[in-house]
C-alpha positions as CSV (number, residue, x, y, z in Angstrom):
1,M,0.9,-12.6,-2.3
2,D,-1.0,-10.2,-4.6
3,L,-3.7,-8.0,-3.2
4,E,-7.2,-8.6,-4.5
5,R,-8.6,-6.0,-6.8
6,E,-11.8,-5.9,-4.9
7,I,-13.2,-2.8,-3.1
8,L,-15.5,-3.2,-0.1
9,V,-18.3,-0.6,-0.3
10,L,-19.9,-0.2,3.2
11,Q,-23.1,1.7,2.8
12,L,-23.8,3.6,6.0
13,S,-27.0,5.4,4.9
14,N,-30.3,4.5,3.3
15,S,-29.4,6.0,-0.1
16,S,-26.2,5.6,-2.0
17,G,-24.0,8.4,-3.3
18,L,-22.0,6.0,-5.4
19,R,-23.4,4.8,-8.8
20,L,-22.6,1.6,-10.5
21,L,-19.2,1.7,-12.2
22,S,-18.9,2.0,-16.0
23,N,-17.3,-0.8,-18.1
24,Q,-13.9,1.1,-18.2
25,Y,-13.4,-0.1,-14.6
26,E,-14.4,-3.6,-15.1
27,H,-11.0,-5.0,-13.7
28,W,-12.2,-3.7,-10.2
29,S,-15.0,-5.3,-8.3
30,L,-17.3,-3.5,-5.9
31,I,-18.4,-5.7,-2.9
32,R,-21.3,-4.0,-1.2
33,Y,-22.4,-4.4,2.5
34,S,-24.6,-2.5,4.7
35,N,-24.1,-4.8,7.8
36,L,-21.0,-4.4,9.9
37,E,-20.8,-8.0,11.0
38,A,-21.0,-9.3,7.4
39,A,-18.4,-6.7,6.2
40,G,-16.1,-7.8,9.0
41,L,-16.3,-11.4,8.1
42,Y,-15.5,-10.4,4.5
43,L,-12.5,-8.3,5.5
44,D,-11.1,-11.1,7.8
45,S,-11.3,-13.7,5.1
46,K,-10.0,-11.6,2.1
47,D,-6.9,-9.6,1.0
48,T,-8.9,-6.6,0.2
49,A,-7.0,-3.5,1.3
50,I,-9.4,-0.7,0.1
51,G,-12.8,0.3,1.3
52,I,-15.4,3.0,0.4
53,L,-17.5,4.4,3.3
54,D,-20.7,5.6,1.6
55,C,-21.9,8.1,4.3
56,S,-23.6,10.6,1.8
57,S,-27.0,10.7,3.5
58,A,-26.1,9.8,7.1
59,M,-27.0,12.5,9.6
60,Q,-24.0,12.1,11.8
61,P,-21.1,9.7,12.4
62,D,-22.2,6.5,14.1
63,V,-20.4,5.5,17.3
64,E,-20.9,1.8,16.5
65,V,-19.4,2.3,13.1
66,E,-16.4,4.3,14.5
67,R,-15.8,1.5,17.0
68,W,-15.8,-1.1,14.1
69,L,-13.5,1.0,11.9
70,S,-11.0,1.1,14.8
71,C,-10.7,-2.7,14.4
72,Y,-9.7,-2.3,10.7
73,K,-7.3,0.6,10.6
74,G,-5.1,-1.1,8.1
75,V,-7.8,-0.6,5.3
76,S,-7.4,2.4,3.2
77,W,-10.9,4.0,3.7
78,I,-12.3,6.4,1.2
79,A,-15.3,8.4,2.5
80,I,-18.2,9.6,0.3
81,L,-20.0,12.6,1.8
82,S,-22.0,15.6,0.8
83,K,-20.5,19.1,0.9
84,E,-22.9,19.9,3.7
85,Q,-21.6,17.0,5.8
86,L,-18.0,18.0,5.1
87,S,-18.7,21.5,6.6
88,K,-19.5,20.0,10.0
89,K,-16.7,19.5,12.5
90,E,-17.9,16.0,13.5
91,W,-17.7,14.7,9.9
92,Q,-14.2,16.5,9.5
93,L,-13.1,14.6,12.6
94,F,-14.5,11.3,11.3
95,V,-12.7,11.6,8.0
96,A,-9.4,12.8,9.6
97,T,-9.5,9.9,12.1
98,H,-10.5,7.0,9.9
99,C,-10.0,7.8,6.2
100,Y,-7.2,7.7,3.7
101,D,-9.1,10.3,1.6
102,Y,-12.6,11.5,0.7
103,H,-14.8,12.6,-2.2
104,T,-17.9,14.6,-2.2
105,V,-21.1,13.9,-4.2
106,P,-21.8,13.8,-7.1
107,V,-18.8,11.6,-7.3
108,S,-16.5,11.8,-10.3
109,E,-15.7,8.2,-11.3
110,G,-12.3,9.2,-12.9
111,K,-11.1,11.2,-9.8
112,L,-12.4,8.4,-7.5
113,F,-10.4,5.8,-9.3
114,V,-7.2,8.0,-9.3
115,T,-7.6,7.9,-5.4
116,I,-8.3,4.1,-5.4
117,G,-5.2,3.6,-7.7
118,R,-3.0,5.5,-5.3
119,A,-4.4,3.6,-2.2
120,Y,-4.0,0.3,-4.0
121,G,-0.4,1.2,-5.0
122,M,0.6,2.0,-1.5
123,S,-1.1,-1.0,0.0
124,K,0.8,-3.2,-2.6
125,L,4.1,-1.5,-1.8
126,K,3.5,-2.2,2.0
127,N,2.5,-5.8,1.2
128,K,5.6,-6.4,-0.9
129,L,7.9,-5.2,1.9
130,S,6.1,-7.2,4.6
131,L,4.9,-4.0,6.3
132,S,1.3,-4.6,6.5
133,F,-0.4,-8.0,6.3
134,Q,-3.7,-7.6,8.2
135,K,-6.3,-4.9,8.2
136,G,-7.4,-5.7,11.7
137,E,-6.1,-7.1,14.8
138,V,-7.3,-10.7,14.4
139,I,-4.9,-12.3,12.0
140,G,-5.5,-15.5,10.1
141,R,-7.1,-16.8,6.9
142,H,-7.0,-20.6,7.6
143,E,-10.4,-22.2,7.2
144,I,-10.4,-23.7,10.8
145,F,-9.6,-20.3,12.3
146,Q,-12.1,-18.5,10.1
147,N,-14.8,-21.0,11.2
148,A,-14.1,-20.1,14.9
149,L,-14.3,-16.4,14.0
150,R,-17.6,-16.7,12.2
151,K,-19.0,-18.7,15.2
152,M,-17.7,-16.0,17.6
153,Y,-19.3,-13.1,15.6
154,R,-22.6,-14.7,15.6
155,Y,-22.9,-14.4,19.3
156,K,-24.1,-10.8,20.3
157,R,-24.5,-11.7,23.9
158,G,-22.7,-14.0,26.2
159,P,-21.7,-16.1,27.9
160,V,-19.1,-17.3,25.3
161,T,-16.4,-19.9,26.1
162,L,-13.1,-19.9,24.2
163,S,-11.2,-23.2,24.4
164,G,-7.7,-23.6,23.2
165,E,-4.0,-24.3,24.1
166,A,-2.0,-21.6,25.9
167,G,-0.7,-18.9,23.6
168,T,-3.5,-19.3,20.8
169,G,-4.9,-15.8,21.3
170,K,-8.0,-16.4,23.4
171,H,-7.5,-13.1,25.4
172,L,-7.2,-11.1,22.1
173,L,-10.3,-12.7,20.7
174,A,-12.2,-12.1,23.8
175,E,-11.3,-8.5,23.8
176,R,-12.1,-8.3,20.1
177,W,-15.7,-9.7,20.7
178,A,-16.2,-7.2,23.6
179,R,-15.1,-4.2,21.5
180,L,-17.3,-5.1,18.5
181,N,-20.3,-5.4,20.7
182,G,-19.7,-2.2,22.6
183,F,-18.6,-3.5,26.1
184,E,-15.9,-2.4,28.4
185,F,-13.4,-5.3,28.6
186,I,-12.3,-6.6,32.0
187,A,-9.9,-9.6,32.1
188,L,-9.2,-11.5,35.4
189,D,-7.7,-14.8,36.4
190,A,-9.9,-17.3,38.0
191,S,-7.7,-17.4,41.1
192,S,-7.1,-13.7,41.5
193,V,-8.2,-11.8,44.5
194,E,-9.8,-9.2,42.2
195,L,-12.1,-11.7,40.6
196,K,-13.2,-13.0,43.9
197,S,-14.1,-9.6,45.1
198,Y,-15.9,-8.8,41.8
199,L,-18.0,-12.0,42.0
200,S,-18.9,-11.4,45.7
201,H,-20.5,-8.1,44.7
202,L,-22.2,-9.6,41.6
203,D,-25.9,-8.8,41.7
204,G,-28.6,-7.6,39.3
205,D,-29.2,-4.2,40.9
206,T,-25.5,-3.1,40.4
207,Y,-25.8,-3.4,36.5
208,K,-29.5,-2.3,36.3
209,N,-28.3,1.0,37.8
210,S,-25.2,1.3,35.6
211,N,-24.7,3.0,32.2
212,I,-21.7,0.9,31.5
213,E,-21.9,-2.4,29.6
214,A,-19.0,-4.6,30.7
215,C,-17.6,-7.9,29.4
216,L,-15.8,-9.9,32.2
217,C,-13.3,-12.3,30.7
218,I,-12.3,-15.1,33.2
219,N,-9.0,-16.9,32.4
220,D,-8.7,-20.6,33.5
221,V,-12.3,-20.8,34.3
222,V,-12.2,-24.4,35.5
223,E,-10.3,-23.1,38.6
224,L,-13.3,-21.3,39.9
225,S,-14.7,-22.7,43.2
226,G,-18.0,-24.4,43.3
227,S,-19.6,-21.3,45.1
228,E,-18.2,-18.9,42.4
229,Q,-19.6,-21.1,39.7
230,S,-23.0,-20.9,41.4
231,N,-22.9,-17.2,41.8
232,I,-22.3,-16.8,38.1
233,C,-25.1,-19.2,37.2
234,N,-27.6,-17.5,39.5
235,F,-26.6,-14.1,38.1
236,L,-27.1,-15.3,34.5
237,L,-30.5,-16.6,35.3
238,M,-31.5,-12.9,36.1
239,E,-30.8,-12.1,32.5
240,V,-29.4,-8.7,33.5
241,R,-28.4,-6.5,30.6
242,G,-25.0,-4.8,31.0
243,C,-22.8,-7.6,32.1
244,E,-21.6,-10.3,29.7
245,F,-19.0,-13.1,30.3
246,V,-16.3,-14.7,28.2
247,F,-14.8,-17.8,29.7
248,C,-11.3,-19.0,28.7
249,C,-9.8,-22.5,29.3
250,E,-7.2,-24.8,27.8
251,L,-9.3,-27.9,28.1
252,S,-11.7,-29.5,25.6
253,V,-15.4,-30.0,26.4
254,D,-14.7,-33.7,27.4
255,E,-11.7,-32.8,29.5
256,V,-13.8,-30.2,31.4
257,D,-16.5,-32.8,31.9
258,D,-14.0,-35.3,33.1
259,S,-12.2,-32.9,35.4
260,G,-14.8,-33.1,38.2
261,S,-14.0,-29.4,39.1
262,V,-17.1,-28.0,37.2
263,T,-20.7,-28.3,38.5
264,P,-23.3,-29.7,36.1
265,E,-25.1,-26.3,36.0
266,F,-21.9,-24.3,35.2
267,L,-20.9,-26.9,32.6
268,T,-24.2,-26.3,30.8
269,V,-23.4,-22.5,30.9
270,L,-19.9,-23.2,29.4
271,K,-21.3,-25.4,26.7
272,K,-23.9,-23.0,25.5
273,N,-21.6,-20.9,23.2
274,W,-18.4,-23.1,23.1
275,I,-15.7,-22.1,20.5
276,D,-12.5,-24.1,19.9
277,I,-9.6,-21.9,18.9
278,P,-7.1,-24.1,16.8
279,P,-3.4,-24.3,17.8
280,L,-0.9,-22.5,15.5
281,R,0.5,-25.8,14.1
282,D,-2.8,-26.5,12.6
283,R,-3.2,-23.1,10.8
284,G,-1.0,-23.7,7.7
285,Q,0.2,-20.4,6.1
286,D,-1.1,-18.4,8.9
287,K,2.2,-19.1,10.7
288,I,4.1,-17.0,8.1
289,V,1.4,-14.3,8.0
290,L,1.5,-13.9,11.8
291,A,5.2,-14.0,11.8
292,K,5.5,-11.1,9.3
293,Y,2.9,-9.1,11.2
294,Y,4.7,-9.4,14.5
295,L,8.1,-8.8,12.9
296,Y,6.9,-5.5,11.6
297,K,5.1,-4.6,14.9
298,L,7.9,-5.7,17.3
299,S,10.8,-4.2,15.3
300,R,9.2,-0.8,15.2
301,E,8.6,-1.0,19.0
302,Q,12.2,-1.7,19.5
303,N,13.4,1.0,17.0
304,K,14.8,-1.5,14.6
305,R,14.3,-2.1,10.9
306,F,13.8,-5.4,9.3
307,L,12.7,-6.0,5.7
308,G,11.5,-9.6,6.4
309,F,12.6,-13.1,7.0
310,T,15.4,-15.1,5.2
311,S,14.2,-18.1,3.2
312,D,15.6,-20.5,5.9
313,A,13.7,-18.6,8.5
314,E,10.4,-18.9,6.7
315,D,11.0,-22.6,6.1
316,A,11.8,-23.1,9.8
317,I,8.7,-21.2,10.9
318,S,6.5,-23.3,8.5
319,V,7.8,-26.7,9.7
320,Y,8.0,-26.0,13.4
321,D,5.2,-27.3,15.6
322,W,4.9,-24.2,17.9
323,P,4.0,-25.9,21.2
324,G,3.7,-22.3,22.7
325,N,1.6,-21.2,19.8
326,I,1.5,-17.4,19.0
327,D,3.2,-16.5,22.4
328,E,6.2,-18.6,21.4
329,L,6.3,-17.2,17.9
330,I,6.4,-13.7,19.5
331,E,9.2,-14.8,21.8
332,K,11.3,-16.2,19.0
333,I,10.9,-13.1,17.0
334,M,11.9,-10.9,20.0
335,T,15.0,-13.0,20.5
336,G,15.9,-12.6,16.8
337,L,15.5,-8.9,17.0
338,F,18.2,-8.5,19.6
339,C,20.5,-11.0,17.9
340,C,20.3,-10.4,14.2
341,E,22.4,-7.6,12.6
342,G,21.2,-8.0,9.0
343,D,18.2,-6.6,7.2
344,Y,16.5,-10.0,7.1
345,L,15.8,-12.1,10.3
346,D,17.3,-15.6,10.0
347,A,16.4,-18.8,11.6
348,E,19.6,-19.1,13.7
349,S,18.9,-15.7,15.3
350,M,15.6,-16.9,16.5
351,G,16.8,-20.2,17.7
352,L,15.0,-22.1,14.9
353,N,18.0,-23.8,13.6
354,E,18.4,-27.7,14.0
355,H,19.4,-27.3,17.7
356,G,16.8,-24.6,18.5
357,L,14.0,-26.5,17.0
358,S,14.4,-29.2,19.6
359,K,14.5,-26.9,22.6
360,K,11.6,-26.7,25.0
361,Y,9.4,-23.6,25.0
362,N,9.9,-21.8,28.2
363,N,7.6,-18.8,27.9
364,L,10.3,-16.1,28.3
365,S,9.7,-12.6,29.3
366,L,10.9,-9.7,27.0
367,R,13.8,-9.3,29.5
368,Q,14.7,-13.0,29.4
369,A,14.4,-13.1,25.6
370,R,16.8,-10.2,25.4
371,E,19.3,-11.8,27.8
372,E,19.2,-15.1,25.9
373,A,19.6,-13.2,22.6
374,E,22.7,-11.4,23.9
375,A,24.2,-14.7,25.1
376,L,23.6,-16.2,21.7
377,A,25.2,-13.2,20.0
378,I,28.3,-13.5,22.2
379,K,28.5,-17.2,21.4
380,K,28.3,-16.5,17.7
381,S,31.1,-13.9,17.8
382,A,33.4,-16.1,19.8
């Protein structure tokens, strides 16, 4: 997969320090945005790996921008600043934390495109070696998934309901939504003692007097008792700023309605901003993209080095239905990491050969995955 020769230009100030490019750079395209939400949607749907941060007339680094950049660390950002900005410690820290390189105004097109060329070459090398496949934490370019993302990004305030099978990434998406909107993220299960205590102290005065904006993510929301559902509904009627909700469940809207466990008032709350997260089996090539991302991530965490998947492994990943979704994909890769001795992870090591494909997904822990992998390795060597 070739990287696109498009460069995102994010204009963070009223006036631009970057002129239009001359014709000699016509094989590059500058895509300009001044809105973080729109820029995020662009990055999530494209293979663009280079971005320019036009900060040249901004007074100081913006906290919201820095929070947004932390979600796109895989992009090679090039900052455009004035010499005066660069002399200040806060801008020095901004560049050192978030940027691949920087240029000062007036910008020399020739020097800028030398930097862009180097950044592009490095990104292309990483892409070729399966070392970097996503600019942010939310991975996936399939249209169904992108539609869910676009819908999620439209909501600046809750409540938001994320519906999908187990292992589809609802928790990660909820955390992403909270971070992008500047909320502290708190995730609790509906049946947990901590949540019951939290909801029992839920009142408007608590948040009116607090400087912290929090997002409470409730897993398995249909398991809430009728009184807990009523508490949440009453709290939402107060329209208190500072506390937002994300509800997660594995049921469809109709299934929730038919379950009989949700009050009519709370069902109205759940339906307000309802988002369906597609299962992995319906996401096409996202299966390979996700697999390569987690192979890179998990192999580094385990101090191992893999260059990619064998062709039979990629075929198996593509055709398998993944009943456990992304969680199962991670489990299979972890199993393979402890079993495979080559440079490329194969299908048999992950249990994705003919026998493994028919095995039931068991939601193994890392320890259990390691034990299963060791047993498989002994069997192979026997």
